[in-house]
N, C-alpha and C positions, 0 to 999 in steps of 0.2 A: 904437813897437812893438818889443818885443824879438824880432826875427825869428830871431836866432841861437839864443836860448833855446827858441823854439818849434820850430825845425827839429831841435833836439837831442832832442826827446821821441820815443821809439820808437813810441808808439801812432799817430803820424802815418801810418805805413806801412799801417795797416788802416782808415784813415778812409774810403777809397772803398768797401771791403767793408762797413763798418758802414752807410754811407749807402745802399748797394744793398739790404742786408738790411731796413732800415727802409722803404725804398720798396716792397719786395716784400711784407713781412709786417706792417709796422706795429710790430713788437716785435723786440727782439734781446737776446741775452745777451752782454755784453762781459767777457771774461776777460783781464785785463792785470796782470802782476806789478807790485809796488811800484816807483815811480819812472818809470813809462813815460809818465805824463801823462794817464791816463784821467780823473782828477778835474779837470784844468785845461784840457788841449788839446781833449778831446772836446766839452765844452759849447760852447766858442768856435767849433769847427768846425760843430757842428749849428746854431748860431745864425747862421752865415754871416758871422762876424766875422774870419775868416782871409783874408789876401791871396792873390792868385795866381789862375791860371785854374781851379783846382779848387774854388774857393770855392763853397759851397752857397748856396741861397736864404736870405733873411733869415727867421729864425724866433725866436719867444720860447721860451726854454728855462728850465725849472725843475729845479734840482738839489737832491735831498734827501739830507742827511747825518745820521748818527745822533747827532752831538754838536754843541753850540754852538761849541766851540773849533774843530772841523773846518770848520763852515760859515763862520765868520769867516775862517779861514786860507785856505780854498779861494777865497773871493771876492776876498780881497786879493791872492792870488797871480795869479789870472786878470787882475785889474785891472792889476797890475804888468806882466804880459806884454803888455798892450795899451798900456802907458805912461800909465795913468790911475790915479785913486784909486777905491776902492770907493764905489759910489753913483752912478757914471756909467753906462757901458754894462753893467757888472757890479756887482751889489749883493747884499746879504744881509739876511735877516730871521730873527732868533732871538727867543726869549721875552725881552721887555724891551729889545730893541735892534733898530733898523732903519736900514739905509743903502741907500736905493733912490731913484732919481730918475726924471724923466719919460722919459729916454732909456734906461732899463735894459731890456736884452733877455735877459740871463742873471741869474737870481736864485737864490742859494743859500739854502736854508731847512733847518731841522731837520725830521725826519719828523713831529714833533708839530705844528709849524706847518702842514705840508702837510695833515695830517688836519683841522685846524681849517678850512682853506680849502675842502677837499672837502665838509665838512658845510655850509658857508655857500653854496658854489657848486659843485654836483656836476659841472657842465660844464667847470669851470676855464676860463672864457671868456678868450680871448686867449693861452692857453698852447698851444704847438704840440708840445713835446717835454717829457717828464718823465724824468729820470735818477735812478734809485734807486741811490745809490752805497753801497759797502761792504755789499751785501746779504748777504754771507757771515756777518755778525755776528748775523743772525737776531733783531734787536730786534723786539719786539712791534709797535711803531708802524710799522716798515718793512713787516712782513708784512701788517699791516692796510691800510696805504696801497696796497700792491700789489694786494690783493684789491679795494679800492674802485676803483682805476684800471682794473682789468680789467672791472669792472661798467660803468664810464663808457664804455669802448671798446665794449662789447657792446651797450649800450642807448642811449647818447646821442651819443657822438662817436667813431665808428670811425676817424676820421682822426687822432685823438690818438696820438702815437708814444710808445713806452715802452721804456726801456733799463734792464736790470738789470745793474749793473756791480760787479765785485769783483776782487780779486787772487787770492783762493783761495775757490772756492765750488763748490757742487754744481751744476755747469753743466747736467747732464742734467735734474735736478729742476726748476730754474728754467725751462729750455726747455719742458718739458712743461707747467708751470703757465701759461706765457705762450702756450700753444697751439702747441706744437712750433716755437717761435721759433728762428731761426738763431742759432748760437753763433759769435761772432767772437773769435778768440784772437790776442792781440798777443804778440810776443816780448819777453822781459825785457831789462833793461839789460845791457850787456856787462861790468859790473863784478862779479867773483866775490866771494862772501862765504865765508870759511873758517869752518867750525864747529869750535869747541873745546869738548870736554866737560869740565866742571869741577864734578863732584859733590862734596859735602862729604866730608871724610876719615872722619867718623864719622856714623852714622845720625842723622837728625833726626826729630822727631815730625811726623806728617802734619798738615796744617791741620785745625782743628776749629772750626767756626763762623767767627768773626772772628779767632780766635787763630792766630798764626803763631809757630812755634818761634823764640825769640830766637837760637838757635844758627844757624839758617839765615840770618837777617839779618846776623849777624856774618860768616858765610861770604860773603855777597854783597858786603859791604864789602871783604873781603880780595880777592875776585876783581876788584873795581873797581881796587884798588891794583895788582894784577897786570896788568890790562889797560892801565893808564896807563904801566906800565913796559915792556910788550912791544909796544904798538901806537901808531901816530901818530893824531892827530885827537881830536875830542871823543868822549865816551862817553855813550851813552843807556842808562839803566838802567830796566828794567821791574819794578815792584813792585805788589802788589795794591791798596794803598790809601794814604790820606794818613798814617795812623799809622805804617805801615812805612817810608814815605818819610822821615818825621821821624826815626825811629830810625836808619836807615842814614845819614842826613845827620849825625846826632850822632856816629856811629862813624867817619865819614870825617875828622872833625876840622877843623882850621884849614886854610884854603885855601892859605896860604903853605907850610905843611908838606906838603900834598897836591900842590901844584904845579898846581892847577886850581881854578876857581871852581865852587862847587856850587849848582845851581839846582833848584827844585822845581816841577814842572808837573803840575797835576791840575785837575779841574773846579772846585775851589774857589779856585784861584789867581787873583790879580788879572789882569784882561784885559791890562793893560800888561805884566805879567811874561810872560804867554803870548805876546804879540806880540813881546816882546824876544827870547825864546828862538827863535821862528820867523824872526826877522830875521837871525840868524846871529851869528857870533863877532865880538867887538870886538878880537881879538888875543890874548886870554887863553884858555888851554885851559879847556874846560868839561866838567863832569860833570852831566848832566841826569837827575835822578831823576823818573820819570814813572809814572803809572798807565796803564791801557789807552787813555786818550784819545790817546796818542801812537802807537797801533798803525796808525791808518788816516788816509788823506787828508792827511797831514802830511809834509812834508820838513823835517827839522831840519838846517839848513845846518851843515856842518862835522863832522857825525857820521860816524865811520869805524868805530866799535866799538859793539856792543850787548852789554850784560850782562843776561841774562834770568833772573830768580828762578824762573820757571816756574809762577807762580801767577796766578789771576784771581779776580775777584769776580762772583758771579752771584746773582740774586734767588732766594729760596726762600719759599714761603708754606705756613703750616700752616692750611689752610682750616677745619679743625674748630675751631680756637681763635682764628681771626682775626688771627694774627700773621704779619707779613711781615718779612723781614730779608735782608740780603746774607750770603752765605756764601763762604768761600774754597775754591776748587777748583783742580785742576791745569789748566794751560793746555792747549788742544787742539793737535793737530799743525798745523791751519790757523792758529791764533793764533800759534804759535811761528814759523811761516814768515813771517807778516806782520811780526812783530817783528824777525826776522833781516834782512828786506828793508830795514829802515831803515838798516842799515850799508852797503849797497851802492848807494845812490842817486846818489852823486856821484863815487865812486872805489872801488877794491877795499877791502873791509873784512873785519871778523871779528865773529863772535858767540860769546860765552862763555855756554854753557848750564849752569846750576847743577844739572844732573842728568845721569844716565848715558845713554849711547846705548841701552842695553837698556831703560831706563825709557821712553825716547822712543817706542820701538816699541809700548808698551802704552798710550800716550795716546789719547784719543778723537780721531777724525779731524777733527771739527768741534765747535764749542761747542754746548752744549745750546740748542735753540731756546727763546727766552724764553716762548713760548706754552705750553710744557710745564711750566714750573716757577714762573711768576710769578703774582701776584695778577691776576685777569682782570676786576676790576670796571670799570676804565676801558675795556678792550676791549669788554666787554659793553654798556656805555653807547654807545660808538661804533657798535657793530652795531645796537643798538636805534634810535638816531637815523638810521642809514642805512636802516632799514626791514627788517632781518633779525635779529630779537631772538635767535634761537637759533643764528645764524651758519651755518646749514645751507647757505645758498646762496652763501657766500663761497668764492672760490678761494684756498685756503691750502695751503702746503706741508705743514703739520702741523695737523690739526684740534685745536680746544681740548679738553682733557680734560673729560669730562662732569661729573665731580664739581666741579671747579674752576669751570666755567661756571655750574653750578647754584648754587653758593655765591655767586658774584658777582651773579647775578640776584636772589637773595634780598636781598642788601644794597641793590641798586637799588630793589627794590620797597619795602623798609623806609624808605628816605629819600624816597620819592615820585617817583623819577626814571622809573620804568616802571610800567605797569599790571600788576596781579597776574595778570589773565587775558590770557595771550598775551605779556606782557612788552614791548609796544610803548612807545616813549618818550612821556612826558607833556610838556606845555609846560614844566613845571618841569625835567624831565630834559634837554630841549633847551637850556634856559638854563644848567643846570649844566655840560653838555658844552662850552659856549662860554667858560667861565671859564679854561680852560687849566691846571687843576690836577686832581688826583685827585678823583673824584666825592665821596668822603667830605669832602675839604677844601672842595670847592665848596659842599656842603650847609652845612658849618660857617660858611663865609663869608657866605652869604645869611642864614641863620637867626641867626647870631651878630651880624650887623650890625643886624638888626631889634631885638635885645634889648640889645646892649651898645655899639652904635655902630660906624660903618663903619671908622673908623681903627683902633680896638682889634682888631676882628675881622680886618682885613687884616694887621695886624702879627703876630698869632698865626699866621694861616694861612701867611704868608710864612716864619715860623720853621719850621713843620711841613713845608712843601713842599721845603725844603732843610735837612736836619737841621743844627743849629748845631754848632760845634766842641765836642768833649768838655770842653774847658777851661771852657766856660760852665756846666758842672754839670748835674745832673739835675732841677733845679727850673725848670719852664717859665717861671714868672713872673720868676724871677731871670735866666734866659737872655734874656727879652724886654728887661729893663732893660740887660743887658750889650750886646745888639745895638744899642739906641738910643745907648748911650754909646761903643760901639766904633768905633775908627778903622781896624780891620783890613779885609781884603778881603771877609770874610764880611759885615761890617756894611754895606759899600758896596752889595754885591749885594742884601742884605736890604732896604735902603731903596728901591732901585730896584724891587724886586718889590712892596713895600708900595704904592708909587705906582701900579704897574700894576693890582694887585688892586683898589685903591680905585676906580680908574677904570672897572672893569668893572661896578660896582654901579649899580643904578638911581638916577636923579637924586634921587628922594625920600629916599634913604638916604645917598648919597654926601656926604662931608664932615661927616656927623653925628659929633660928638665922643663920646667914651666916657662912659657914665653909671655905670660901675663902675670899681673899682680894678684894678690890674694882675693881682692874684691871682685875682679873680673873673672877669675877662675871659679870662685864660689857661685857667682851669678850665672855664668854660662852653664855649669854642670847642673845646677838646680833647675834652670829653665829647660834644659834638654830632658831632664827626668820628668818634669811636670809642666809641659808647655801650656796646658789649659789653666794653670795657676799663675801664669804671668799676669801681673796686675798693674794697671795704670792708676795714677792719682786722680781722685774725683772729689773735690770739695773737702779736702782734709782727710778723707778716707780713701780706700782703694776699691777698684772694681776688677775682678779677675776676668780674663778673656772668656771664661766659661759662663759669665753672667752673675756670679756670686760676689756679693760685697765682701770686703775684708777690712778688718780694723786692727790697728796696732795697740799694744798695751800702753798704759800710762808710762811716760818717761822713755819710750823706745827711741833709740838713736836712729832708727830708720825713718822717723817722721821728716816730712819736708822733701822727700825724694819724688821723682817723677815716675819711675818704674821700679818694680820689685819682682824678683823671682821667688815665689812663695814655696818653700820646701815642705813645711809642716803647718797644718791648720786644722782646726776642728770647728764644727758649728753646733753649739748646744741646742737642744730641742727648744723650738720657739724663738730662737735668736734671729734677728733680721740679717745678720752678717756673720761670716766666719771670723774666728780669732786667729791671728797670725802668731804661730809659735816660733817659727824659724824661717828667715827669708834673707835674701841678698839683694843688694842694689845692682841694677843693670841699667844700660842705656837703651834707647829705642832700637838701635841696630841689633843688639842681642835679642831683644824681645821679638823683633821681626824674624831673625834667623831661627829662633827656637820654635815660634808659633806661626811661622809663615803660611802654613796650610790654612790657617783661619783668617788670613787677610782677604778682604773683599771690598769692592766698591759698589755702592748701590744708590739708586735714586729712591729717596724716602719722601713720601707725601703722607702726612698724618694730621690729625686734629690735635692741636696743642695750644694751650692758653686761649681757648675760645675761638680759634679760627684755623683755616688750612695753612699748614707750614710745609713748604716744598724745599728740599735741599739735596745736595749730592754729598754723600757721606762715605768716607774711607774708614773702615773699621778693622781692628784686629780682634776677631771674635766680637765680644760685647763692648770693647773699648774703642771709643772714637779717636781716630788719628787726625782727621781734618774734616771740616764742614764748609760747604759753599752753597749759596742760594741757587735754586733750580728755577730758571726763568720760564720754561715751557714744559711743565710736567705733563705726563700722559693723562689723557682725560679719564681713563679707567681708574688710575690711582687717585685722582682728585675726587672722583665720585665715591670711592671707598672711604676716603677721609671724611667727606661730608656725611656719609652714613654713620661713620664712627661718632661724629659730632652729634648727630641726632640721637644716637643710642646713649651717649653720655649725658647730654644736656636736655634731651627730650624734644618732643614734636613742637614745643613752644617756639622753636627757632623759625617755624613757618609763620605765614600771616594768617591768623585766625580772626576773621570777622565774627560779629555776633551770629550772622546767618550760618557761617561755617561751623561754629560750635554747636548751634542748634541742630544742623544737619547731622553732625556726628552723634548727638544725643538721640535723635530720631532713629538713626540706623541701629544704634545700640539697643534701643527699646524694641524695635522690630526683630532684631536677632534674638532677643531674650523671650519675646512673647510669641512671635510667629515662627521663627526659625527658618527652615527652608533655605532659599538662596540668599537671604539677607546677610551681608558680610559681617565678620568680626572686626570691630574697629578699636580694640584696645591698643595701647602703645605697642605692646609686644607683637600683636598680630600685624599691625601696620608696618612695623620695622622689619618684620620677617619677610614681607612681600612688597618691597618698595617698587619693583618693576611694574606692579599691577596698577599703581595709582599715582606715583610721583613722576613718571616719565611723560614727556621728554624734558620737563623742566629741570629735573635733577641732573641730567647729563649736560645741560647747558650751564649749570651753576659752577662757579669757580671759588666762591668764598662765602663767608657767613652772611654778608649783606644780600647775596643772591638768594639764599634760603628765605630770608625775610620777605622777598618779593614774590614767593610762590603762594598763590591763593589756595589755601588748604581745602576750602569748600569746593572749589572747582575740581581739584584733584580727587576729592572723595567721591564725586559723582561718577568717576570711572569705575568704582566698585559696585555700583547698583546692578541688580540682576537683569541686565538688558536682554540677555539671550532668551530667558524664559518669559519675558513680557511682564514680570512682576514690578519692574522699575516704574512702569506707568501708574501703579497703584500706590506710590509713595504718599501722595497727598490725600488719598482716600483712607489709607490705613493709619497714617501718622501725620495728620495735617499740621501744617505750620501754625495755622490759626483756626479758631472755632468761632462761628457766628453765634452770638448770644441773643436773647429776646429783644434787647434794645436796638439790635441792628449792628452793634459794634462787632468787629472781627478782632478777637482777643488772642494774643500769642499763647501757645501751649508750651510749657517748659517740660522737657523729657529727661532732665538730668538725674532725677531721683528714682526710687523704686517704682513709683506710679507717676503718670503725667500730672502736671499741676496747671490749673487754670486760675489765675488771679484776676478777679473782676469785682466791681462795685456792687453792693447789695441791690441797689435800685435797678441795675441793668438785668437782673435775673428774675424780677417779679414775673409771675405767670409761668415760670418753668418748674414743672412738678418733678421731673426725674433728672438724675445726675447725668451729664453728658458722658459718652464713652468714646474711646479711640481703640480700634482693633479689638473691640470687645472688652476693653479694660476701663472701668469707671475712672474718671479723672478725680483728683483731689482738688476740691474747690476752695480757694483761699478768698473768703468774702472780705471786701475792703469797705472802709468807711468812705463817705463822700470826699474826704481829703486823701484817700488812697492808702490809709493806714490799715493794718490787719485788724479785723473785727472778729472773725471766726473762721474755723477750718472744718470742712466736712467732706466725707466721701458718700454721704446719703442725703441729698438735697431735700427730699420729701420729709425725712425725719427731722431735718433742721427746721424747715418751715413750721412743723408741728410742735416741736419741743424746744428748740434753741433760739428761734427768732425773737420770741417775746423778751428775753433778757437783753438781747442786742438792741431791740427797738427802745426799751426803757432807758438804756445807757446812752444811746446816740441821738434820739430825737430832740432832746433839749439842747444838745450841742449844735445840731444841724437842723434848725426849725424850718428852713426854706426847702428842705427835701422831704418827699413823701415818705410816710411811715405807716402804711395801711395795716389794719389788724390782720387781714388775711392776704399775705404776699403771694400765695399760690394762684390767686385769681386777679391780682392787681395788674395794672398796666406798667410795663417796664419803661424806664426813661433814662436818658443821659443828661437831661437838662435840670436846671435849678428852678424851682417855683418862684413866683413873684414875692417880693418882700412884704410881710404883713405890717399894717399901720396900726 
């Protein structure tokens, strides 16, 4: 036993306090900074494996980690501390790998494995303590496991002890969730970590979807070189994903030139490489490029420097379109603290943050809880199998969003995993939940094995459960063949998962060979997993049955196909269509078999290309299968289509005579000036109440030409306030014409802010006051004898007095046969021309 190493772990100082808290309350929250031993020393202590007079009683301890790499590393580190190998007193279980023996008392598992065990055995028989490690990361499985464990304590095993442990967490929130559990805080290591702010010299574009500005990656590589020159020890570099790791590795160049070995650590890296990195340096300085897997539960020996790109990947789900994808976001303050802590685990260190101190203050305190942003289908199935389909009785730090949970429950009902009434799990649902993959993939595995053979179905599901490298291309069948032939790390993990999945199938199906070719199997299984993503060709692109457009990448071998089963797609913000990342060719029969519930025949009557189009359409969701003309469409559907045409193209489709337009202007004027029962006649108002004025003409119309035959003026008269008697005052309040002194009846225009009367100057002689309608003075447009504008006034008396003289001087020489009296207010009006002067 490495007693010196055990004694050096600072968390040992609070072990008595933690033991006392568990004895008193049964639950505790442990806050311990990175490197203190919370992941390694605490489980050993609670299991009674530590020597000395303070050793506790022997207990069986289960430690739940968020990632496989962390679970394996934690178990091996604890076994090393005991002087043993993993699988003796300390073991681990992750998906596809197990190292546990009859003497194992501390077992490290992933949170996914813990959920599987809880569903099989709610009492967790034989387990005395459960430690939920790194709970600050707020993974959905961890939150769900905590809720289930609290149920177990409340209903079945109050003696089961529960510890929520993290370096940076919402201690108060977890304490409240665990029933006001005591909070035990351990002091950090004594090694300081200097923070060096190293933002790019020039602005870089913010992350967008999975895209990271290459300028930022180039900057990260330059900061790594700077750190190697300025600091001793190995360098741990945090990047958001595998692609960014590869790009930075390429920019760092040759190891001899760099003066350090470059290693890449991520969830897809071979287990041997992960173990080698965690085993420590072999004498050569190292640069370890890592994703967030290196944030928690891991000590990378030799690391004295961290370079943090400041980015992370989080899941996002478009529930309306059934699309899920990872997106790149800024790291949280808690995540940045976790990363920085890697530099100070063994000695004083430094962290280079590739952003400014001011930006740091604007970062979110904690990462977004996965329950708020992720696909909840697996969570909903877990809750249903637990007996709480709507999750209303589960103790969760954050409740699931109602819309996301409803969408997830719809998926489960559609694949037969839950009952439609109440949402309880079916026998099939319980079986799906036990397969250890997403419910969609579990459905595809079971049903695909029946139709295409166990091995083929398992192979495709294994591909979809861990997306293959982009180098495999976007053709799922081709990727399947590449995985079979590949000698890379992905291929090894894929083969291991195929064996596991095939082993979960019923004996009658297991071992059954494929009855279809690779292309057919890949398409069938993908379509069964994602029926709403079955896509039909449409003008060179594709349309999913969900209604979302889909586009293939340049040079894709899938171009020119009629049908695809889209397995992986994402839709960047603002993009009109989803990008297909992985898909398989299928035929129409497979499309109908997979998405048959979305098949429908409907009579469609709509406004299209400027007229009514009636047709009988057979669809698979949004994808048209066949179209035929509809000879006698229902009158109600035609009427709706005509109304749609009026909304799109406007009321100008009706017949508007000059009188009709003037009537509309008169009604608008009275509505504005008088109010009361006078109708609103704007386009929006008229289209909102077509029944009040366009019937019965609209119901008799069948096409655009029929609309053109409707007299809009006659229709508008139906809106007059007949019931109150006000309609009879229309000509009094807003007359169509006004009689002027000459005896002419001149039309009044009501289209502007004020009524307008356009009349020749001579016809108004003798009129001293401006005419009014509904108490509003009209605007008089005074015309020359030729009918051209001469002056405009809303105050006729003022014009005769002040403005007429200038008009008279300008026009009487041009029109000598017309009278131009000096005092027009007392002159005789006339419509006639005087005799020609000789």
